[in-house]
C-alpha positions in Angstrom: 0.0 0.0 0.0 1.4 3.4 -1.0 1.3 5.9 1.8 0.7 9.4 0.6 2.8 12.2 2.2 0.1 14.6 3.5 0.9 18.2 4.2 -1.5 20.4 6.1 -1.5 24.1 6.9 -3.0 25.5 10.0 -3.7 29.1 9.2 -4.5 31.8 11.7 -3.5 35.1 13.3 -2.3 33.4 16.5 -2.2 36.8 18.2 -1.4 35.4 20.7 -1.2 31.6 20.3 -3.4 29.9 22.9 -3.4 26.5 24.6 -6.4 25.7 22.4 -4.3 26.3 19.3 -1.5 24.1 20.7 -4.0 21.4 21.5 -5.2 21.4 17.8 -1.6 21.4 16.6 -0.6 18.4 18.8 -3.6 16.4 17.7 -3.3 17.5 14.1 0.3 16.3 13.7 -0.9 12.8 14.5 -3.1 12.9 11.3 -0.6 14.5 8.9 3.0 13.9 7.9 3.7 17.7 7.8 1.9 20.6 9.5 2.8 24.2 8.6 1.5 26.7 11.1 0.7 29.6 8.8 0.7 33.0 10.7 -1.4 35.4 8.6 -0.4 39.0 8.2 -3.8 40.6 8.8 -4.6 44.3 8.2 -6.3 44.4 11.7 -5.0 47.3 13.6 -5.2 46.2 17.2 -2.5 43.5 17.0 -0.8 42.6 20.2 2.3 41.1 18.5 4.0 41.5 15.1 3.9 38.6 12.7 7.6 38.1 13.3 7.1 38.0 17.1 4.2 35.4 16.7 6.4 33.2 14.4 9.2 33.3 16.9 7.0 32.5 19.9 5.3 29.6 18.1 8.7 28.3 16.9 9.9 28.3 20.5 6.8 26.4 21.7 7.2 23.8 18.9 10.9 23.3 19.9 10.1 23.0 23.6 7.3 20.5 22.9 9.5 18.5 20.5 7.0 18.4 17.6 8.7 16.8 14.6 7.0 17.5 11.3 5.7 20.9 12.5 7.0 24.2 11.1 5.9 27.8 11.3 6.1 30.7 8.9 4.1 33.9 8.1 2.2 34.6 4.9 0.3 37.4 3.3 -2.7 37.2 1.0 -5.3 34.5 0.6 -5.0 31.3 2.6 -5.9 29.1 -0.5 -3.1 30.8 -2.6 -0.6 30.2 0.3 -1.8 26.6 0.5 -1.3 26.0 -3.2 2.2 27.5 -3.1 3.1 25.1 -0.2 1.5 22.2 -2.1 -0.7 21.5 0.9 -3.3 18.8 0.7 -5.4 20.0 3.6 -6.3 23.1 5.6 -6.6 22.3 9.3 -9.0 24.3 11.4 -9.9 24.2 15.1 -13.5 24.5 16.3 -14.6 25.8 19.7 -18.3 26.4 19.3 -21.4 26.3 17.1 -20.6 29.9 16.1 -17.2 28.7 14.8 -19.0 25.9 12.9 -21.2 28.2 10.9 -18.3 30.5 9.8 -15.9 27.7 9.2 -18.4 25.7 7.2 -18.8 28.6 4.7 -15.1 29.1 4.5 -14.4 25.4 3.9 -17.1 25.2 1.2 -15.7 28.3 -0.5 -12.1 27.0 -0.3 -13.1 23.7 -1.8 -15.1 25.3 -4.6 -12.4 27.9 -5.5 -9.2 26.0 -4.9 -10.2 22.3 -4.6 -8.6 22.0 -1.1 -10.2 20.1 1.7 -10.6 21.3 5.2 -10.2 19.1 8.2 -11.7 20.2 11.5 -10.5 19.3 15.0 -12.7 20.1 18.0 -10.8 22.0 20.6 -10.6 20.0 23.9 -13.3 21.1 26.3 -10.9 22.9 28.7 -9.9 25.3 25.9 -13.3 25.9 24.2 -14.1 29.1 26.0 -11.0 31.1 25.2 -9.8 32.9 22.1 -7.0 35.2 21.1 -9.4 38.1 20.9 -10.6 37.5 24.5 -7.0 37.3 25.6 -6.1 40.6 23.9 -9.1 42.2 25.5 -8.2 41.0 29.0 -4.6 42.1 28.5 -5.7 45.6 27.3 -7.7 46.0 30.5 -4.7 44.9 32.7 -6.2 41.5 33.6 -4.2 38.4 34.5 -4.0 35.2 32.5 -3.1 32.5 35.1 -6.6 31.0 35.1 -7.9 32.2 31.7 -5.0 30.8 29.7 -4.8 27.5 31.6 
């Protein structure tokens, strides 16, 4: 039986990366031979970290957790164009809630129709389902702590 080398990309802003993201990465690498964490350069103004800082933080976490087959880089433009350039077979996405499902379903259908790329979803573990990078940025901007939130 020929085993296909499957490359997936996990796109996102990761501003900042959360334990929920790491959970999806650790579970995703079990499904794919290669996983590229693709840090998007978004025009959103209220960014906490630059794309370079995010790539550096994620690279350190990958190294600490010894995740072979996982790499990280930043990209600009459309995710499907980036995926095509990386010759990715799959886009990996994490889901936290029903709200995520609605949005991600539309995105996955569009990506398959436009670029012929499949999307694989991993449900975030229940302990990480309530948090998001946006929430963490809001807590930080108001001077709040992360010990319990980011756990």
